[in-house]
C-alpha positions as CSV (number, residue, x, y, z in Angstrom):
1,X,0.0,0.0,0.0
2,X,1.3,3.5,-0.8
3,X,0.1,6.7,0.9
4,X,-1.8,8.8,-1.6
5,X,-3.5,12.1,-2.1
6,X,-5.6,13.5,-5.0
7,X,-5.3,17.2,-5.5
8,X,-8.5,18.6,-7.0
9,X,-10.3,21.9,-7.4
10,X,-13.8,23.3,-8.0
11,X,-12.7,24.4,-11.5
12,X,-9.8,24.9,-13.8
13,X,-7.5,27.8,-13.0
14,X,-7.6,27.4,-9.2
15,X,-4.0,26.4,-8.9
16,X,-4.0,22.5,-9.0
17,X,-0.7,22.2,-10.9
18,X,1.1,24.7,-8.7
19,X,-0.1,23.0,-5.5
20,X,0.4,19.4,-6.7
21,X,3.8,20.1,-8.2
22,X,4.9,22.0,-5.1
23,X,3.7,19.2,-2.8
24,X,5.6,16.6,-4.9
25,X,8.8,18.7,-4.8
26,X,8.4,19.5,-1.1
27,X,8.0,15.9,0.0
28,X,10.7,14.7,-2.4
29,X,13.0,17.3,-0.8
30,X,12.3,15.6,2.6
31,X,13.7,12.3,1.2
32,X,10.4,10.6,0.3
33,X,10.1,8.7,-2.9
34,X,7.1,10.4,-4.5
35,X,5.1,9.0,-7.4
36,X,3.5,11.6,-9.7
37,X,0.3,11.1,-11.5
38,X,-2.2,13.2,-13.6
39,X,-5.8,12.5,-14.2
40,X,-6.8,12.6,-17.9
41,X,-4.9,13.0,-21.2
42,X,-2.7,15.9,-20.2
43,X,0.9,15.6,-21.5
44,X,2.4,18.9,-20.1
45,X,1.7,18.8,-16.4
46,X,3.4,15.4,-16.0
47,X,6.6,17.0,-17.3
48,X,6.6,19.3,-14.3
49,X,5.8,16.4,-12.0
50,X,8.8,14.5,-13.3
51,X,11.0,17.5,-12.7
52,X,9.7,17.7,-9.1
53,X,10.1,14.0,-8.2
54,X,12.7,12.5,-10.5
55,X,10.3,9.9,-11.6
56,X,8.2,9.6,-14.8
57,X,4.9,11.5,-14.7
58,X,2.1,9.1,-15.5
59,X,-1.5,9.6,-16.6
60,X,-4.6,7.9,-15.2
61,X,-7.3,8.1,-17.9
62,X,-10.5,6.1,-17.3
63,X,-11.9,7.0,-20.7
64,X,-8.9,5.9,-22.9
65,X,-7.7,3.0,-20.7
66,X,-10.9,1.9,-19.0
67,X,-11.9,2.2,-15.3
68,X,-10.4,-1.3,-14.7
69,X,-6.9,-0.2,-15.5
70,X,-6.8,3.0,-13.3
71,X,-5.8,1.3,-10.1
72,X,-3.3,-1.2,-11.8
73,X,-1.6,1.7,-13.7
74,X,-1.4,3.6,-10.4
75,X,0.1,0.6,-8.6
76,X,2.6,0.2,-11.4
77,X,3.8,3.8,-11.3
78,X,3.9,4.0,-7.5
79,X,5.6,0.7,-6.8
80,X,8.3,1.2,-4.2
81,X,7.3,4.7,-3.4
82,X,6.5,6.3,0.0
83,X,3.8,8.7,-1.3
84,X,1.8,9.2,-4.5
85,X,0.3,12.6,-5.4
86,X,-2.4,12.6,-8.1
87,X,-3.2,15.9,-9.8
88,X,-6.8,16.1,-11.0
89,X,-8.3,17.5,-14.2
90,X,-10.7,20.5,-14.6
91,X,-13.2,20.6,-11.8
92,X,-13.5,17.7,-9.3
93,X,-16.7,16.3,-10.8
94,X,-16.0,17.2,-14.5
95,X,-15.4,14.3,-16.8
96,X,-16.0,13.1,-20.4
97,X,-18.9,15.0,-22.0
98,X,-22.2,13.3,-21.7
99,X,-20.6,10.4,-19.9
100,X,-21.6,11.2,-16.3
101,X,-18.6,10.9,-13.9
102,X,-16.5,8.9,-16.4
103,X,-12.9,10.1,-16.5
104,X,-13.5,12.7,-13.7
105,X,-11.1,13.4,-10.8
106,X,-13.9,12.3,-8.5
107,X,-14.2,8.9,-10.2
108,X,-10.4,8.3,-10.1
109,X,-10.3,9.2,-6.4
110,X,-12.9,6.6,-5.8
111,X,-11.1,4.0,-7.9
112,X,-8.0,4.7,-5.9
113,X,-9.8,4.9,-2.5
114,X,-7.8,8.1,-2.1
115,X,-8.6,11.2,0.0
116,X,-9.0,14.5,-1.9
117,X,-7.5,17.8,-1.1
118,X,-9.6,20.6,-2.6
119,X,-7.6,23.7,-3.9
120,X,-9.8,26.7,-3.7
121,X,-9.1,30.0,-5.4
122,X,-10.1,32.3,-2.6
123,X,-9.2,35.6,-4.3
124,X,-12.7,36.9,-4.6
125,X,-14.6,35.5,-1.6
126,X,-14.6,35.2,2.1
127,X,-17.6,33.5,3.9
128,X,-18.9,32.0,0.7
129,X,-15.9,29.7,0.7
130,X,-17.7,27.6,3.4
131,X,-20.8,27.1,1.1
132,X,-18.6,26.2,-1.8
133,X,-16.6,23.6,0.2
134,X,-19.7,22.2,1.8
135,X,-21.3,21.7,-1.6
136,X,-18.3,19.8,-3.0
137,X,-17.9,17.7,0.1
138,X,-21.5,16.6,0.2
139,X,-22.2,16.1,-3.5
140,X,-20.9,12.5,-3.6
141,X,-20.7,10.7,-0.3
142,X,-18.1,8.3,-1.8
143,X,-15.7,11.1,-2.5
144,X,-13.7,11.8,0.7
145,X,-12.6,15.5,0.8
146,X,-10.0,15.4,3.6
147,X,-8.9,19.0,3.6
148,X,-8.7,22.3,1.8
149,X,-5.8,24.4,0.6
150,X,-6.8,28.1,0.1
151,X,-4.9,29.6,-2.8
152,X,-4.4,33.3,-3.8
153,X,-5.2,34.6,-0.4
154,X,-4.5,38.4,-0.2
155,X,-3.8,39.4,3.4
156,X,-3.8,38.1,7.0
157,X,-7.2,39.6,7.4
158,X,-8.5,37.7,4.4
159,X,-7.0,34.5,5.7
160,X,-8.7,35.1,9.1
161,X,-12.1,35.5,7.4
162,X,-11.7,32.4,5.3
163,X,-10.6,30.2,8.3
164,X,-13.4,31.5,10.4
165,X,-16.0,30.6,7.7
166,X,-14.6,27.1,7.3
167,X,-14.3,26.5,11.0
168,X,-17.7,24.8,11.2
169,X,-17.6,23.0,7.9
170,X,-15.9,19.9,9.2
171,X,-13.2,20.2,6.4
172,X,-9.9,21.2,7.8
173,X,-7.7,23.9,6.3
174,X,-4.4,22.2,5.4
175,X,-2.7,25.2,3.7
176,X,-3.0,28.8,2.9
177,X,-1.0,30.2,-0.1
178,X,-0.5,33.9,-0.9
179,X,-0.2,35.2,-4.5
180,X,3.3,34.5,-5.7
181,X,4.5,35.5,-9.2
182,X,7.6,33.4,-8.9
183,X,5.6,30.2,-9.0
184,X,3.8,31.1,-12.1
185,X,4.3,29.0,-15.3
186,X,3.8,30.7,-18.7
187,X,1.0,29.5,-20.9
188,X,0.1,29.6,-24.6
189,X,-2.5,28.2,-26.9
190,X,-2.6,24.6,-25.6
191,X,-1.8,25.3,-21.9
192,X,1.5,25.5,-20.0
193,X,4.8,25.8,-21.9
194,X,6.4,22.3,-21.6
195,X,9.5,21.7,-19.4
196,X,11.6,20.8,-22.4
197,X,11.2,24.3,-23.8
198,X,12.3,26.1,-20.6
199,X,14.5,23.8,-18.6
200,X,16.3,26.4,-16.4
201,X,13.2,28.5,-15.8
202,X,11.1,25.4,-15.1
203,X,13.6,24.2,-12.5
204,X,13.4,27.6,-10.8
205,X,9.6,27.6,-10.9
206,X,9.3,24.1,-9.4
207,X,11.7,25.1,-6.6
208,X,9.6,28.2,-5.9
209,X,6.4,26.1,-5.8
210,X,8.1,23.7,-3.3
211,X,9.1,26.6,-1.1
212,X,5.7,28.2,-1.2
213,X,4.1,24.9,-0.3
214,X,6.5,24.3,2.6
215,X,5.8,27.7,4.0
216,X,2.1,27.7,3.6
217,X,0.9,24.1,4.0
218,X,0.8,21.7,6.9
219,X,3.0,18.9,5.4
220,X,2.6,16.7,8.4
221,X,-1.2,16.8,8.3
222,X,-1.1,16.2,4.5
223,X,1.1,13.2,4.9
224,X,-1.1,11.8,7.7
225,X,-4.1,12.3,5.5
226,X,-2.3,10.4,2.6
227,X,-1.4,7.6,5.0
228,X,-5.0,7.3,6.1
229,X,-6.0,5.9,2.7
230,X,-7.1,2.3,3.0
231,X,-5.4,-0.7,1.3
232,X,-5.9,-0.7,-2.5
233,X,-6.7,-4.1,-3.9
234,X,-5.0,-3.9,-7.3
235,X,-2.2,-5.9,-8.9
236,X,0.3,-3.5,-10.6
237,X,0.0,-3.2,-14.4
238,X,2.7,-5.0,-16.3
239,X,3.8,-4.1,-19.8
240,X,2.4,-7.1,-21.6
241,X,1.8,-7.4,-25.3
242,X,-0.2,-9.8,-27.4
243,X,2.0,-11.7,-29.8
244,X,0.3,-12.3,-33.1
245,X,0.7,-16.0,-33.9
246,X,0.4,-17.3,-37.4
247,X,-0.3,-20.9,-38.5
248,X,0.0,-20.8,-42.3
249,X,-3.3,-19.0,-42.7
250,X,-5.6,-16.8,-40.7
251,X,-4.2,-14.9,-37.7
252,X,-4.7,-16.8,-34.5
253,X,-6.4,-14.6,-31.9
254,X,-4.1,-12.5,-29.8
255,X,-2.6,-14.0,-26.7
256,X,-1.4,-11.9,-23.7
257,X,2.2,-12.8,-22.9
258,X,4.3,-11.2,-20.2
259,X,7.5,-9.4,-21.1
260,X,8.7,-11.4,-24.1
261,X,7.9,-14.9,-23.1
262,X,6.1,-17.7,-24.9
263,X,3.7,-20.0,-23.0
264,X,5.9,-22.2,-20.9
265,X,8.5,-19.5,-20.3
266,X,10.7,-19.7,-23.4
267,X,11.9,-16.5,-25.0
268,X,9.9,-15.4,-28.1
269,X,11.1,-13.8,-31.3
270,X,14.8,-14.4,-30.5
271,X,15.2,-15.7,-34.1
272,X,14.0,-12.4,-35.7
273,X,16.1,-9.5,-36.8
274,X,16.6,-6.6,-34.3
275,X,13.9,-4.0,-34.2
276,X,15.0,-0.5,-33.4
277,X,12.1,2.0,-32.9
278,X,13.1,5.6,-33.1
279,X,10.9,7.9,-30.9
280,X,10.9,11.7,-31.7
281,X,11.7,13.9,-28.7
282,X,13.2,17.3,-27.9
283,X,11.4,20.5,-27.5
284,X,9.1,20.1,-30.5
285,X,7.8,16.6,-29.6
286,X,7.2,16.5,-25.9
287,X,3.9,14.5,-25.8
288,X,4.2,10.9,-24.9
289,X,3.0,8.3,-22.4
290,X,5.7,6.4,-20.5
291,X,3.8,3.1,-21.0
292,X,4.2,3.3,-24.8
293,X,8.0,2.9,-24.6
294,X,7.5,0.1,-22.0
295,X,5.1,-1.7,-24.2
296,X,7.4,-1.4,-27.3
297,X,10.3,-2.8,-25.2
298,X,8.1,-5.6,-24.0
299,X,7.2,-6.4,-27.6
300,X,10.9,-6.9,-28.3
301,X,11.9,-3.4,-29.6
302,X,14.9,-1.3,-28.7
303,X,13.6,2.2,-28.1
304,X,15.9,5.1,-29.1
305,X,15.0,8.8,-28.7
306,X,16.1,11.4,-31.2
307,X,15.6,15.1,-31.5
308,X,14.2,16.4,-34.9
309,X,15.5,19.9,-34.1
310,X,19.1,18.8,-33.7
311,X,19.7,15.4,-35.3
312,X,20.2,15.3,-39.0
313,X,19.7,11.6,-39.4
314,X,17.5,8.9,-37.8
315,X,19.3,6.6,-35.3
316,X,21.3,4.0,-37.1
317,X,19.3,0.8,-37.8
318,X,15.9,2.4,-37.4
319,X,13.2,-0.1,-38.4
320,X,10.2,1.8,-37.1
321,X,9.4,5.4,-36.2
322,X,7.0,6.9,-33.6
323,X,6.4,10.7,-33.7
324,X,4.1,11.8,-30.9
325,X,2.5,15.1,-30.1
326,X,4.0,18.5,-29.2
327,X,4.4,21.9,-30.7
328,X,5.9,21.7,-34.2
329,X,4.1,25.0,-35.0
330,X,6.4,26.8,-32.6
331,X,9.5,25.3,-34.3
332,X,8.4,25.2,-37.9
333,X,11.4,27.1,-39.2
334,X,13.9,24.9,-37.4
335,X,12.2,21.7,-38.4
336,X,12.0,22.8,-42.0
337,X,15.6,23.8,-42.0
338,X,16.7,20.3,-41.0
339,X,16.4,19.1,-44.5
340,X,18.6,16.0,-44.1
341,X,16.3,14.6,-41.4
342,X,13.2,15.4,-43.4
343,X,14.6,13.5,-46.3
344,X,15.5,10.5,-44.1
345,X,12.0,10.3,-42.7
346,X,10.5,10.5,-46.2
347,X,12.9,7.7,-47.3
348,X,11.9,5.5,-44.4
349,X,8.3,6.0,-45.3
350,X,8.9,5.0,-48.9
351,X,10.6,1.8,-47.7
352,X,7.3,0.7,-46.1
353,X,8.7,0.8,-42.5
354,X,6.1,1.4,-39.9
355,X,5.6,5.0,-38.8
356,X,3.1,6.0,-36.1
357,X,2.4,9.7,-36.0
358,X,0.0,11.5,-33.7
359,X,-1.0,15.2,-34.0
360,X,2.4,17.0,-34.1
361,X,3.7,13.9,-35.9
362,X,0.9,14.2,-38.4
363,X,1.9,17.9,-39.1
364,X,5.6,16.9,-39.4
365,X,4.8,14.3,-42.1
366,X,2.7,16.8,-44.1
367,X,3.9,18.5,-47.2
368,X,4.0,21.9,-45.4
369,X,3.2,23.5,-42.1
370,X,2.3,27.2,-42.2
371,X,3.9,27.4,-45.7
372,X,7.2,25.8,-44.6
373,X,8.3,22.5,-46.2
374,X,8.0,19.5,-43.9
375,X,8.7,15.8,-44.7
376,X,6.3,15.5,-47.6
377,X,5.2,12.0,-46.7
378,X,1.5,13.0,-46.9
379,X,-0.1,15.0,-49.7
380,X,-1.6,17.4,-47.3
381,X,-0.8,20.9,-45.9
382,X,-1.2,22.1,-42.3
383,X,-1.6,25.5,-40.7
384,X,-2.4,27.2,-37.4
385,X,-6.0,27.9,-36.7
386,X,-8.0,30.1,-34.3
387,X,-10.3,27.2,-33.4
388,X,-9.4,24.8,-30.6
389,X,-10.3,21.2,-31.3
390,X,-10.5,19.4,-27.9
391,X,-12.2,16.3,-26.6
392,X,-12.3,12.5,-26.2
393,X,-13.0,10.5,-29.3
394,X,-14.6,7.1,-30.0
395,X,-12.8,5.8,-33.1
396,X,-13.1,2.9,-35.4
397,X,-10.1,1.9,-37.6
398,X,-11.2,2.4,-41.3
399,X,-8.2,0.7,-42.9
400,X,-5.8,-2.0,-42.0
401,X,-2.7,-0.3,-40.6
402,X,0.5,-0.9,-38.6
403,X,-1.5,0.0,-35.5
404,X,-4.9,-1.7,-35.9
405,X,-6.9,-3.9,-38.2
406,X,-9.9,-2.4,-40.0
407,X,-12.9,-2.4,-37.7
408,X,-11.0,-2.2,-34.5
409,X,-12.4,0.2,-31.9
410,X,-10.2,2.5,-29.9
411,X,-10.7,5.5,-27.6
412,X,-8.6,8.6,-28.0
413,X,-8.3,12.3,-27.5
414,X,-7.9,15.4,-29.8
415,X,-6.2,18.6,-28.6
416,X,-4.9,21.1,-31.2
417,X,-5.2,24.5,-32.8
418,X,-4.2,23.5,-36.3
419,X,-5.9,22.1,-39.3
420,X,-4.7,19.8,-42.1
421,X,-6.2,19.8,-45.6
422,X,-7.4,17.4,-46.6
423,X,-8.4,16.0,-43.2
424,X,-8.2,12.4,-44.4
425,X,-6.4,10.4,-47.0
426,X,-7.7,8.1,-49.6
427,X,-7.4,5.5,-46.9
428,X,-8.4,7.1,-43.7
429,X,-7.0,6.2,-40.3
430,X,-10.2,6.5,-38.2
431,X,-13.9,7.0,-38.4
432,X,-14.9,9.2,-35.5
433,X,-18.3,8.8,-33.9
434,X,-18.5,11.9,-31.8
435,X,-18.9,14.8,-31.5
436,X,-19.6,14.5,-35.2
437,X,-19.2,11.6,-37.6
438,X,-16.2,12.1,-39.9
439,X,-13.2,10.4,-41.4
440,X,-9.8,11.4,-40.1
441,X,-6.2,10.8,-40.6
442,X,-4.1,8.9,-43.2
443,X,-3.0,5.3,-43.7
444,X,-0.4,5.0,-46.5
445,X,1.9,2.0,-46.8
446,X,3.4,1.6,-43.3
447,X,2.3,5.1,-42.2
448,X,-0.5,5.7,-39.7
449,X,-0.9,9.5,-39.1
450,X,-3.7,11.1,-37.2
451,X,-4.7,13.9,-34.9
452,X,-6.1,11.4,-32.4
453,X,-3.9,10.6,-29.4
454,X,-4.2,7.1,-28.0
455,X,-3.0,5.4,-24.9
456,X,-1.6,2.0,-25.7
457,X,-2.0,0.6,-22.2
458,X,-5.7,0.3,-23.0
459,X,-4.9,-1.7,-26.2
460,X,-1.4,-3.3,-25.8
461,X,-1.8,-5.3,-29.0
462,X,-1.1,-2.0,-30.8
463,X,2.6,-2.2,-29.7
464,X,2.8,-5.9,-30.6
465,X,1.4,-5.2,-34.1
466,X,3.7,-2.2,-34.6
467,X,6.9,-4.1,-33.6
468,X,5.9,-7.1,-35.6
469,X,5.8,-4.9,-38.7
470,X,9.3,-3.5,-37.7
471,X,10.5,-7.1,-38.1
472,X,8.9,-7.3,-41.6
473,X,5.9,-9.3,-40.4
474,X,2.3,-8.9,-41.9
475,X,-0.2,-6.5,-40.4
476,X,-3.5,-8.0,-41.8
């Protein structure tokens, strides 16, 4: 059992990330092994969590991975730790649209049997804070709100009024934080600026957040609350993949095999050529889930990271390429200027090698981005847009691809302020069912490119299929 807290708020903008990251860093500074987690599909906040704790920031997404995997993924990430801190998403009870509590912070707190600390922006209220906290604490009896941290408190007098109002609420005040510009993290069109783009400044901001939390919060009371969480009956998730077995004809249904073993314990695929999967990283491609690399490794791949802003060639021996999300629109000139790498990616695509590209990766594979030449793998052009596209997606694979057979259903998420024209190729990647029905993405040879982000822990056979194609195996 690991001690654990969920950091939630009545709404976005209350200061969850500042408080959660500050708590992680403050407890890590005391010598505790702290496991960082984030509810939902967010890629950026976990980067700050990792900086605060020295461990990978991991996501807990009940929509993309299913409710049954939330506790196992949590147990996997927190194995061997003294404390886990889970940052919520949006408001405490906000989840997937038209899906009730699904994917909400409240649901995740119940699945983890974890106490909740409510971060309240108190900047424009005094006595009303008691009514607000009472409402959140009583809305769902299964959600245990164990304390409140008051944020953006103006003066000692303001603090006195807030504490007095909350005195009879039954919910203790576990921290009071003043307004502090030093802890602020800059934002832009998709949220906070990622750690990879502001390393030194990010280190300073996290240190300031830790100091603010140490000065304003009762760390002993918070740790005691975390340790009051009951035992969690969940086996840790293990990076397992389904090996696709062939018997001279139809594909045998997928089997779940642990970490590269055949039934009976003998190593699998040891007679196949090496599979090196290059994964794009650096400042332009910061969006990834830790479990993807773990699943690729379990499927028998060697995962190697490269930086399209700096490296002029793919890693030697690359037999597959994964280009995740990020902010290529912020680095369009630099990406375009790296012509040797653009040509190498195009050549790899022409060879039929598997390439999985999500969102930023889709833009990088396009013919152009905001008028600048990109890799030219896809006959499509991308540009920035004023419109934000955001939300969970229920997707069906339209074409056989290196990620999924036609007809396979997956859940994903879109989050971008760009458009690509056309929006789908002659062979589309996905048919989306909501919020409107449309075809989306491109399947072209070994390329699967789409705006839709997916979490492979919810469909580990994706990694097995991709790595099999790296070894020259069939995908149908």
